[in-house]
N, C-alpha and C positions, 0 to 999 in steps of 0.2 A: 270293227273287224278289218276295216281298211287299214288301220294303223298296224295291225299284226302282219298284213300282207306286205306293207311298206317296210316293216322291220326285217322281214325275210329277204326282201329285194335288196336291202342295203348291204347284205353279205356279199353281193357281187361287186360292191364298190372297191374292195381291196384286191379283187382278182382280175380286173379288166386288163392289166398289163400281161398277166399270164395268158389270157385269152388271145391277146394280140400275138404273143410269141408262139402260141399253139397254132394259130392261123398261118403265120409265116412259115413255120416248120412243116405244116401239112401241105402248104402250097409248093414248097420246094420238093418234098417227097412225091407229090402228085405229078409235078413237072418231070421229075426224073423217071417216074414209072409210066408217063404218058397216059395217066388215068386220074381224073380229078375227083373221084369218089371220096377219097380221104379228106380232101380240102373242103368238100361240101358238108360232111357229117361231123367233123372234129369239134368245131365251135358249138354247133347246135346241141350235140350230146353233152358237152361240158356244161352248157346252160341248163339242160334238163336235169342233170345230176345235182344241181345246186340245191334242190329240195332236200337231198340227203345231207348235204353239208350244214343246213340250218339246224339239224338235230344236234350235231357236234358243237356248233356255236352256242346253242341254247344251254347245253349241258356244261360247257366250259365256263360260261358267265352266270350259270344258275338262273337263266332267264325265266324258266317255267314257274319256279316258286315265286319269283317277283311278279310275274304277270298274273298269277292266280290271286295275289293279294289286291289286285286292282279290280276294275269293273268287268273284266272279261271272264266268261264262263268257260268250262272245259270244252263244251261243245263248240263254242265260237272259236276257240284256239285251234281245234282240230279242223273245223270247217275252213278257217283261214289258211292252214297248211295245205289242205287238199286243193283249195282254189288257187293258191300260189303255184302248186305243182302243175295243174291244168293250164294256168296262164303261161307258165314257162314252156310247156309243151307247144302251145300255139306260137309263142314268140320265137322259140328255137327253130320251128319249122319254117317260119317266114324268114328268119336269118339265113337258113340254108338255101331257101329259094332266092334270096337276094344275092348270096354268094354264087349260086348257079348262074344267075342272070349276068352278073359282072364278068365272070369267067367266059361266058358264052359270047358276050359282045365286045370284050376288050382284049382277051388273050388269044382268041381265035385258035382253040386247041386243035390238035391233029384229028383226023377222021377217027370216029369211034371212041375218042377220049372223053367225050361228054355227050350224054343222051338223056332223054326225059325219064328213063327208067331209074336214074339215080335219085330223082325226087320221090319216086315210089319207094325205093329202098330206104331213103331217109325217113319217110312216113312210117314204114314198118319198124324201123329202129326206134322211132319215137314211141310207137305203141308198145314195143317190147320193153322200153325203158319204164313206161307207165305200169306195165305188168310187174316189173321188179319192185317198183315203189309200192304197188298194191300189196305185195308180199311182205316187204320190209317194214312199212309204217306201223301196222298193228303190233308187230313184235317189239319194235323200238318203244312204242307207247306203253307196252306192258312191262318191259324189263329195263328200259334205258339203253343208251348206246353201248356201254361196256358189256353188260350181260348179253345184249342182243347179238353181239359178234359170235359168241360161243353157241347161242341157240341157232343162229343162221348157219354156222358151220356144221352143226349137227344135222340140220335139215338137209343141207347140200349133200353131206356124206350119205344120208339115208336115201335120198333121191338117186344118187349115183349108184348105190348098191341095188336099189330096185330096178334101175335101168339096165344094169349089168345082168341081173337075173332074167329080166324079160328078154334082153337081146339073145342070151344063151338059149332060152326056151324057144324063141322064134326059129332058131336054127333047126329045130325038129321038124318044122313044117316046110312044105314046098313053096318057097317064096317066089319061085320062077313063074308061078301062075298069075302073079299080080302084074298088071299093066302099069309099070312104073312111069313110063313116058306120059301116059294119060293122067296119072296122079300128079306128076310134076306140073303139067300144063294147067290142071285144075287149080293147083295151089298158086301158080303165077297169076291166074286170072281172078281168083277169088280170095287170095291171101289177105289183102287189105280189109275186105269186108268181114272175113272170119275173125281176123285178129282184132278188129275194131269192136266186134260184138263181144268177144271174150274179155277184152280190156274193160269195156263198159260194165259188164257183169261183175268181174272181180274187183274193179275199183269201187263199185257200190258196196259190195260185201266188205271190202277192206275198210271203207269209211265207217260202216256200222260196227265192225270189230274194234276199230281204234277208239270209238266213243265208249264202247263197253269196257275195254281194258283201262282207258285213261281215267274213267270215272272212279274205278276201284283202286287206282294207284295212289300210294301215299308218298309224301315227300319229307 
């Protein structure tokens, strides 16, 4: 299974120059805006999304069919992909922390341009990225990359429609009675814990669904 993880990691080999360009561009924008949040999150999020790119690479080179002819089972292939995604989440967060430290000690940004809340924001973005992967992976394993695009688009449109109906329905009620300031403060103080719990649950469910779908998929 280690070989499968290394295979996915090698997809980054051809993109390191793009990551450097992205970092330089985000630094320039951050300097112009006097806020370095963009510089801290750009490269880490690009690393985290590399898990999605491995699906396209495998489909382009027909890697899945080739790998299944070897000693790897479908469960090991899925486990390797999910472990790779979690590994990239950890690595990308530490990359963001390193960028934060370098900016803090070398560039001496202006007051309020850099603060510790940016790392918490980065962590929440990482968790949100894992949530997206948890939704996408089972669908891709069931339908493949090409069909999955249309399925995901349908799901997004359905969710948007439901959200629109709910938002209109909520206008009927007196929302002024809610203490929005207290709600926002609670989310700020407990957002990471809540999002971590949701991510852990959905990621586990996603793993099980991916195994179920991939076992039944024919090539």
